[in-house]
Each structure stands twice: as structure tokens, then as C-alpha cells.
FIDRENLO-94449 format. One record per residue: chain; x, y, z of N, C-alpha, C in turn. Coordinates in nm, 4 decimals, padded with zeros to 6 digits, always signed. Last residue first. Example, Ala and Ser with C-alpha at 12.3 -4.5 7.8 and 13.67 -1.06 7.14 Angstrom:
2
 kette      n_u      n_v      n_w     ca_u     ca_v     ca_w      c_u      c_v      c_w
     A +01.2850 -00.2250 +00.7080 +01.3670 -00.1060 +00.7140 +01.2900 +00.0030 +00.7870
     A +01.3190 -00.5690 +00.7800 +01.2300 -00.4500 +00.7800 +01.3200 -00.3300 +00.7800
END
This chain:
147
 kette      n_u      n_v      n_w     ca_u     ca_v     ca_w      c_u      c_v      c_w
     A -01.9785 +01.6068 +00.4422 -02.0784 +01.7009 +00.3882 -02.2205 +01.6644 +00.4266
     A -01.8143 +01.4029 +00.5192 -01.8450 +01.5054 +00.6203 -01.9543 +01.6007 +00.5728
     A -01.7636 +01.2545 +00.2990 -01.8485 +01.1935 +00.4006 -01.8940 +01.2964 +00.5044
     A -01.5814 +01.4115 +00.1665 -01.7162 +01.4017 +00.1102 -01.8129 +01.3387 +00.2089
     A -01.3523 +01.3668 +00.3126 -01.4092 +01.5015 +00.3143 -01.5519 +01.5017 +00.2592
     A -01.3020 +01.0962 +00.2466 -01.3461 +01.1329 +00.3819 -01.4083 +01.2712 +00.3869
     A -01.4447 +00.9794 -00.0561 -01.3328 +01.0465 +00.0109 -01.3839 +01.0979 +00.1439
     A -01.6106 +00.6650 -00.0956 -01.6121 +00.8106 -00.0835 -01.4844 +00.8604 -00.0172
     A -01.5948 +00.3963 -00.0785 -01.5833 +00.4535 -00.2126 -01.5718 +00.6049 -00.2079
     A -01.6477 +00.3308 +00.1802 -01.5076 +00.3273 +00.1386 -01.4865 +00.3798 -00.0029
     A -01.9274 +00.3452 +00.1960 -01.8452 +00.4303 +00.2825 -01.7014 +00.4404 +00.2302
     A -02.0112 +00.1424 +00.0238 -02.0362 +00.2827 -00.0112 -01.9479 +00.3769 +00.0694
     A -01.9517 -00.1029 +00.1540 -01.8708 -00.0566 +00.0404 -01.8899 +00.0911 +00.0061
     A -01.9664 -00.2391 +00.4237 -02.0160 -00.1046 +00.3914 -01.9365 -00.0448 +00.2745
     A -01.8724 -00.5020 +00.4320 -01.9889 -00.4669 +00.5138 -02.0498 -00.3330 +00.4734
     A -01.6466 -00.4938 +00.2709 -01.7588 -00.5789 +00.2302 -01.8869 -00.5424 +00.3054
     A -01.4822 -00.3298 +00.4273 -01.5285 -00.2816 +00.2963 -01.6497 -00.3626 +00.2507
     A -01.4306 -00.5026 +00.6423 -01.5007 -00.3758 +00.6649 -01.5588 -00.3206 +00.5340
     A -01.2875 -00.7034 +00.5081 -01.4134 -00.7360 +00.5767 -01.4967 -00.6104 +00.5995
     A -01.0631 -00.5593 +00.4277 -01.1510 -00.6171 +00.3261 -01.2874 -00.6525 +00.3867
     A -00.9474 -00.5060 +00.6773 -00.9998 -00.3957 +00.5968 -01.0953 -00.4471 +00.4892
     A -00.8721 -00.7670 +00.7486 -00.9650 -00.6913 +00.8331 -01.0290 -00.5782 +00.7533
     A -00.6847 -00.8220 +00.5471 -00.8078 -00.9021 +00.5563 -00.9140 -00.8311 +00.6397
     A -00.4811 -00.6361 +00.6089 -00.5529 -00.6269 +00.4812 -00.6848 -00.7039 +00.4862
     A -00.4014 -00.7304 +00.8593 -00.4448 -00.5915 +00.8443 -00.5288 -00.5764 +00.7169
     A -00.3191 -00.9909 +00.7913 -00.4338 -00.9730 +00.8800 -00.4895 -00.8311 +00.8691
     A -00.0886 -00.9447 +00.6401 -00.2068 -01.0033 +00.5768 -00.3315 -00.9799 +00.6597
     A +00.0752 -00.8420 +00.8510 +00.0416 -00.7615 +00.7328 -00.0851 -00.8150 +00.6665
     A +00.1283 -01.0338 +01.0436 +00.0398 -00.9233 +01.0772 -00.0057 -00.8450 +00.9557
     A +00.4577 -01.1122 +00.9395 +00.3356 -01.1477 +01.0121 +00.2584 -01.0222 +01.0520
     A +00.6907 -01.0930 +00.7955 +00.5777 -01.0115 +00.7508 +00.4485 -01.0388 +00.8290
     A +01.0099 -01.0634 +00.9249 +00.8865 -01.1394 +00.9384 +00.7667 -01.0523 +00.8984
     A +01.2581 -00.9823 +00.6976 +01.1794 -00.9346 +00.8111 +01.0469 -01.0111 +00.8104
     A +01.4362 -00.9998 +00.4796 +01.4369 -01.1008 +00.5848 +01.3709 -01.0522 +00.7142
     A +01.3968 -00.8371 +00.2704 +01.4877 -00.7871 +00.3746 +01.4884 -00.8769 +00.4975
     A +01.2120 -00.9883 +00.1318 +01.3393 -00.9547 +00.0657 +01.4431 -00.9087 +00.1681
     A +00.9939 -00.9807 +00.3075 +01.0688 -01.1054 +00.2899 +01.2055 -01.0807 +00.2278
     A +00.9159 -00.7141 +00.2639 +00.9605 -00.7565 +00.3975 +01.0393 -00.8865 +00.3897
     A +00.8486 -00.7302 -00.0129 +00.9537 -00.6391 +00.0352 +01.0054 -00.6840 +00.1720
     A +00.6395 -00.9197 -00.0108 +00.7598 -00.9431 -00.0915 +00.8761 -00.8578 -00.0400
     A +00.4546 -00.7802 +00.1400 +00.5131 -00.9027 +00.1965 +00.6398 -00.9396 +00.1204
     A +00.3911 -00.5784 -00.0461 +00.4524 -00.5445 +00.0827 +00.5206 -00.6663 +00.1447
     A +00.2758 -00.7315 -00.2548 +00.3950 -00.6494 -00.2777 +00.4671 -00.6147 -00.1488
     A +00.0552 -00.8438 -00.1221 +00.1560 -00.9311 -00.1827 +00.2870 -00.8544 -00.2055
     A -00.0865 -00.6084 -00.0617 -00.0358 -00.6950 +00.0465 +00.0748 -00.7858 -00.0056
     A -00.1512 -00.5271 -00.3209 -00.0653 -00.4421 -00.2374 -00.0053 -00.5252 -00.1242
     A -00.3185 -00.7421 -00.3929 -00.1955 -00.7164 -00.4692 -00.0990 -00.6287 -00.3892
     A -00.5280 -00.7193 -00.2111 -00.4496 -00.8438 -00.2160 -00.3160 -00.8213 -00.2862
     A -00.6225 -00.4637 -00.2845 -00.5636 -00.4847 -00.1514 -00.4812 -00.6132 -00.1468
     A -00.7175 -00.5162 -00.5478 -00.6162 -00.4134 -00.5218 -00.5457 -00.4412 -00.3894
     A -00.9090 -00.7189 -00.4991 -00.7982 -00.7406 -00.5925 -00.6836 -00.6434 -00.5643
     A -01.0825 -00.5848 -00.3248 -01.0175 -00.7097 -00.2828 -00.8939 -00.7348 -00.3687
     A -01.1681 -00.3775 -00.4916 -01.0865 -00.3464 -00.3744 -01.0165 -00.4710 -00.3210
     A -01.3157 -00.5245 -00.6822 -01.2015 -00.4432 -00.7242 -01.1095 -00.4149 -00.6055
     A -01.5156 -00.6293 -00.5198 -01.4212 -00.7211 -00.5856 -01.2963 -00.6464 -00.6322
     A -01.6437 -00.3877 -00.4464 -01.5846 -00.4744 -00.3441 -01.4821 -00.5691 -00.4058
     A -01.7396 -00.2865 -00.6943 -01.6386 -00.2142 -00.6163 -01.5681 -00.3059 -00.5166
     A -01.7891 -00.4636 -00.9878 -01.8228 -00.4581 -00.8457 -01.7088 -00.3929 -00.7676
     A -01.6876 -00.4813 -01.2315 -01.8223 -00.4247 -01.2245 -01.8635 -00.4038 -01.0792
     A -01.3535 -00.3911 -01.3172 -01.4462 -00.4688 -01.2354 -01.5826 -00.4021 -01.2387
     A -01.0594 -00.4243 -01.5125 -01.1824 -00.3520 -01.4792 -01.2756 -00.4475 -01.4052
     A -00.7118 -00.4189 -01.4346 -00.8323 -00.4924 -01.4725 -00.9508 -00.4027 -01.4419
     A -00.3623 -00.3944 -01.4428 -00.4915 -00.3273 -01.4562 -00.5998 -00.4218 -01.5052
     A -00.1468 -00.5027 -01.1900 -00.1936 -00.5255 -01.3271 -00.3377 -00.4752 -01.3404
     A +00.0112 -00.2699 -00.9961 -00.1052 -00.3575 -00.9962 -00.1470 -00.3778 -01.1417
     A +00.3221 -00.2249 -00.8772 +00.2453 -00.2151 -01.0013 +00.1334 -00.3184 -00.9994
     A +00.4575 -00.0451 -00.6262 +00.3821 -00.1676 -00.6493 +00.2960 -00.1451 -00.7731
     A +00.7707 +00.0841 -00.5523 +00.6502 +00.0981 -00.6332 +00.5880 -00.0387 -00.6509
     A +00.9237 +00.2171 -00.2625 +00.9024 +00.1020 -00.3495 +00.7765 +00.1314 -00.4292
     A +01.1468 +00.4302 -00.0967 +01.0314 +00.4172 -00.1855 +01.0353 +00.2840 -00.2596
     A +01.2377 +00.5590 +00.2086 +01.2616 +00.4478 +00.1172 +01.1333 +00.4296 +00.0362
     A +01.3792 +00.8442 +00.3606 +01.2632 +00.7815 +00.2981 +01.3095 +00.6705 +00.2045
     A +01.5388 +01.0608 +00.4699 +01.5133 +00.9348 +00.5399 +01.3824 +00.8706 +00.4923
     A +01.6229 +01.2774 +00.3301 +01.4875 +01.2831 +00.3854 +01.4488 +01.1596 +00.4656
     A +01.8855 +01.1887 +00.2707 +01.8627 +01.3222 +00.3265 +01.7268 +01.3303 +00.3959
     A +01.8497 +00.9432 +00.1500 +01.9151 +00.9490 +00.2816 +01.8886 +01.0814 +00.3500
     A +01.6141 +00.8036 -00.0230 +01.6583 +00.9399 +00.0016 +01.7165 +00.9453 +00.1430
     A +01.6027 +00.5361 -00.2546 +01.6268 +00.5818 -00.1175 +01.6700 +00.7274 -00.1155
     A +01.4096 +00.3039 -00.4085 +01.4737 +00.4328 -00.4294 +01.4844 +00.4923 -00.2900
     A +01.4354 -00.0576 -00.4307 +01.4012 +00.0695 -00.3666 +01.4696 +00.1893 -00.4310
     A +01.2058 -00.1107 -00.7002 +01.2711 -00.0325 -00.5967 +01.3732 -00.1176 -00.5262
     A +00.8951 -00.2617 -00.7767 +01.0182 -00.1968 -00.8221 +01.0751 -00.1173 -00.7061
     A +00.6909 -00.5471 -00.7913 +00.7550 -00.4453 -00.7070 +00.8817 -00.3944 -00.7742
     A +00.5973 -00.7019 -01.0068 +00.5038 -00.6504 -00.9077 +00.5641 -00.5335 -00.8306
     A +00.7214 -00.6272 -01.3331 +00.7374 -00.6902 -01.2028 +00.6385 -00.6270 -01.1063
     A +00.4830 -00.6048 -01.6016 +00.5926 -00.5524 -01.5198 +00.6055 -00.6369 -01.3952
     A +00.3310 -00.5792 -01.8926 +00.3785 -00.6862 -01.8050 +00.5011 -00.6341 -01.7297
     A +00.0951 -00.3049 -01.8942 +00.2149 -00.3742 -01.9414 +00.2490 -00.4877 -01.8455
     A -00.0929 -00.1719 -01.7702 -00.1432 -00.2713 -01.8657 -00.0257 -00.3501 -01.9235
     A -00.0826 -00.0846 -01.4236 -00.0192 -00.0962 -01.5541 -00.0909 -00.1988 -01.6403
     A -00.0824 +00.1393 -01.1478 -00.1482 +00.0345 -01.2260 -00.0840 +00.0321 -01.3632
     A +00.0670 +00.1958 -00.8243 +00.0450 +00.2304 -00.9636 -00.0273 +00.1145 -01.0309
     A +00.1628 +00.3265 -00.5200 +00.0696 +00.2363 -00.5868 +00.0500 +00.2864 -00.7296
     A +00.4495 +00.3331 -00.3405 +00.3765 +00.4049 -00.4440 +00.2919 +00.3021 -00.5183
     A +00.5151 +00.3150 -00.0122 +00.4780 +00.2297 -00.1239 +00.3957 +00.3138 -00.2209
     A +00.7691 +00.4154 +00.1971 +00.6569 +00.4607 +00.1143 +00.6372 +00.3632 -00.0016
     A +00.8787 +00.4390 +00.5052 +00.8755 +00.3374 +00.4010 +00.7496 +00.3672 +00.3192
     A +01.0666 +00.6823 +00.6799 +00.9432 +00.6427 +00.6122 +00.9692 +00.5334 +00.5094
     A +01.2178 +00.6726 +01.0100 +01.2199 +00.6972 +00.8656 +01.0894 +00.6480 +00.8063
     A +01.3549 +00.6064 +01.2756 +01.2640 +00.7164 +01.2425 +01.2793 +00.7530 +01.0944
     A +01.5413 +00.4420 +01.3577 +01.4201 +00.3746 +01.3093 +01.3147 +00.4787 +01.2717
     A +01.8792 +00.5137 +01.2508 +01.7586 +00.5418 +01.3285 +01.6458 +00.4531 +01.2773
     A +02.0744 +00.5083 +01.0545 +02.1159 +00.5155 +01.1956 +01.9998 +00.5561 +01.2866
     A +02.0192 +00.4571 +00.7951 +01.9776 +00.5880 +00.8445 +02.0212 +00.6133 +00.9892
     A +02.1349 +00.1971 +00.7838 +02.1698 +00.3002 +00.6853 +02.1391 +00.4402 +00.7385
     A +02.0069 +00.0604 +00.9958 +02.1531 +00.0820 +00.9965 +02.1920 +00.1968 +00.9039
     A +01.7448 +00.0671 +00.9093 +01.7749 +00.1133 +01.0457 +01.9232 +00.1483 +01.0526
     A +01.7722 -00.0611 +00.6669 +01.7553 +00.0850 +00.6655 +01.7712 +00.1446 +00.8047
     A +01.8067 -00.3245 +00.7584 +01.9013 -00.2676 +00.6610 +01.8947 -00.1147 +00.6628
     A +01.5772 -00.3690 +00.9196 +01.7095 -00.3491 +00.9811 +01.8142 -00.2890 +00.8868
     A +01.2835 -00.2205 +00.8892 +01.3737 -00.2951 +00.8011 +01.5161 -00.2713 +00.8531
     A +01.0124 -00.2668 +01.1217 +01.1250 -00.1903 +01.0668 +01.2019 -00.2817 +00.9725
     A +00.6775 -00.2408 +01.2492 +00.7810 -00.3089 +01.1704 +00.8941 -00.2121 +01.1384
     A +00.4443 -00.1887 +01.4083 +00.5796 -00.1464 +01.4492 +00.6908 -00.2244 +01.3792
     A +00.1782 -00.2222 +01.3678 +00.2590 -00.3446 +01.3716 +00.4034 -00.3167 +01.4145
     A +00.0757 +00.0282 +01.3323 +00.0615 -00.0307 +01.4658 +00.1384 -00.1615 +01.4794
     A +00.1027 +00.0635 +01.0608 +00.2012 +00.1270 +01.1489 +00.1929 +00.0747 +01.2918
     A -00.1237 -00.0722 +00.9721 +00.0088 -00.1238 +00.9372 +00.1158 -00.0642 +01.0290
     A -00.3247 +00.0963 +01.0733 -00.3125 -00.0407 +01.1235 -00.1795 -00.1054 +01.0875
     A -00.2781 +00.3376 +00.9276 -00.2811 +00.3355 +01.0746 -00.2565 +00.1946 +01.1286
     A -00.3007 +00.2518 +00.6601 -00.1761 +00.3105 +00.7098 -00.1690 +00.2992 +00.8625
     A -00.5717 +00.1688 +00.6640 -00.4653 +00.0771 +00.6238 -00.3314 +00.1244 +00.6794
     A -00.7133 +00.3972 +00.7280 -00.7087 +00.2873 +00.8248 -00.6004 +00.1845 +00.7920
     A -00.6336 +00.5499 +00.4843 -00.6063 +00.5952 +00.6214 -00.6080 +00.4813 +00.7237
     A -00.7223 +00.4101 +00.2503 -00.5802 +00.4214 +00.2824 -00.5526 +00.4611 +00.4280
     A -01.0055 +00.4266 +00.2543 -00.9377 +00.2967 +00.2495 -00.7943 +00.3101 +00.3015
     A -01.0493 +00.6937 +00.2652 -01.1294 +00.6105 +00.3550 -01.0741 +00.4679 +00.3595
     A -00.9047 +00.7882 +00.0558 -00.8422 +00.7976 +00.1871 -00.9221 +00.7201 +00.2920
     A -00.9539 +00.5528 -00.2196 -00.9829 +00.6708 -00.1388 -00.9054 +00.6713 -00.0072
     A -00.8415 +00.4773 -00.5182 -00.8313 +00.4233 -00.3828 -00.8429 +00.5435 -00.2895
     A -00.9221 +00.4255 -00.8230 -00.9480 +00.5303 -00.7255 -00.9535 +00.4664 -00.5872
     A -00.6762 +00.3292 -01.0532 -00.7759 +00.2868 -00.9567 -00.7975 +00.4037 -00.8615
     A -00.6029 +00.3496 -01.4049 -00.5884 +00.3895 -01.2649 -00.6995 +00.3283 -01.1815
     A -00.5495 +00.4304 -01.7073 -00.5177 +00.3114 -01.6288 -00.4952 +00.3553 -01.4841
     A -00.5699 +00.6531 -01.8664 -00.6879 +00.5694 -01.8499 -00.6669 +00.4441 -01.7669
     A -00.2277 +00.6515 -01.9398 -00.3570 +00.7190 -01.9608 -00.4712 +00.6184 -01.9480
     A +00.0044 +00.5693 -01.6932 -00.0587 +00.5282 -01.8183 -00.1984 +00.5905 -01.8271
     A +00.0803 +00.6510 -01.4404 +00.1472 +00.7111 -01.5557 +00.0819 +00.6760 -01.6890
     A -00.0244 +00.7261 -01.1317 -00.0674 +00.6496 -01.2483 -00.0155 +00.7170 -01.3741
     A +00.0342 +00.6958 -00.8013 +00.0865 +00.7599 -00.9213 +00.0511 +00.6712 -01.0397
     A -00.0101 +00.7427 -00.4600 -00.0662 +00.6864 -00.5820 -00.0143 +00.7662 -00.7005
     A +00.1521 +00.6362 -00.1601 +00.1259 +00.7374 -00.2616 +00.0575 +00.6664 -00.3769
     A +00.1570 +00.5507 +00.1859 +00.1258 +00.5174 +00.0469 +00.1095 +00.6441 -00.0354
     A +00.3731 +00.4485 +00.4589 +00.2793 +00.5396 +00.3941 +00.2579 +00.4940 +00.2497
     A +00.5005 +00.3640 +00.7758 +00.4583 +00.3189 +00.6433 +00.3577 +00.4190 +00.5879
     A +00.7777 +00.4500 +00.9668 +00.6387 +00.4837 +00.9359 +00.6087 +00.4395 +00.7929
     A +00.9803 +00.3213 +01.2148 +00.9551 +00.3318 +01.0723 +00.8062 +00.3564 +01.0524
END
């Protein structure tokens, strides 16, 4: 199973800019945990499928996690994590809030399917430490770092 993230913001002016400098190491380190959801292993008859978390922000009171939406044809399972929208004056604090909320949503999903979520929190905590050490690097898109 491969974990991935999308970002979709439906409310005007309600979004977070989560760069690929943040998402790429997050995806890589989460996939190194080699987690699967047995329910979908059986449904798709393989462990070769995607678990996609769509990140969104909302000013409305919504459940943290919505889903799943499943595409058997494409072997993809989608969950949406709604991060309650807040503004921050500090990038690091904003990223801590976002990453903590995404981790909470992912752990909720793994617990829902009775899969041990161990390792997930550690991946997020490691990334938060890296962001705290060099916030400017994580605010930029990787292509902009190459210029």
C-alpha cells in the first residue's frame, strides 16, 4: 500500500500552503512503515493500492475525517482530513498544528480498521523537528529551492 496526499480547499480564503518540501519526506517516511489495511488488501486482492489522504481546511464544524471513497478500478482509497482553519503568525506553529491534525486523522483511520498505527506519530514528530531547525527551507517549494 502506498500512502499519498492531495490538497483541496473548497472554501474561499480558507487554505494552508503545505509545500512539497513538507509532503515529500512525509510521504516517503510514512511509506517506509509498510502499513496496509487488511480490509482493502482483501477487497483489491493485493497490497498494491493507494491510500490517499486529501487535506482540506474548513471554518465549518466538520468531522476530522470523511470517507472512505473507494475506486476498485484504480485501486485507490480516499479519505479527507478537514483541518479546522486558524491563522498563525509563526510558520513553525502553523505546521505543527497542521501536521498534528493530519497525524490524528491518519491514526483515526488506522484504528478504525484495527491496524496498529505505531510509527505514524514518530514520522510526524521527526518532520516537526526538522521544520523547527530550518523553517525557511520547508516554506519553499522544492523547485524554488533549486533556483
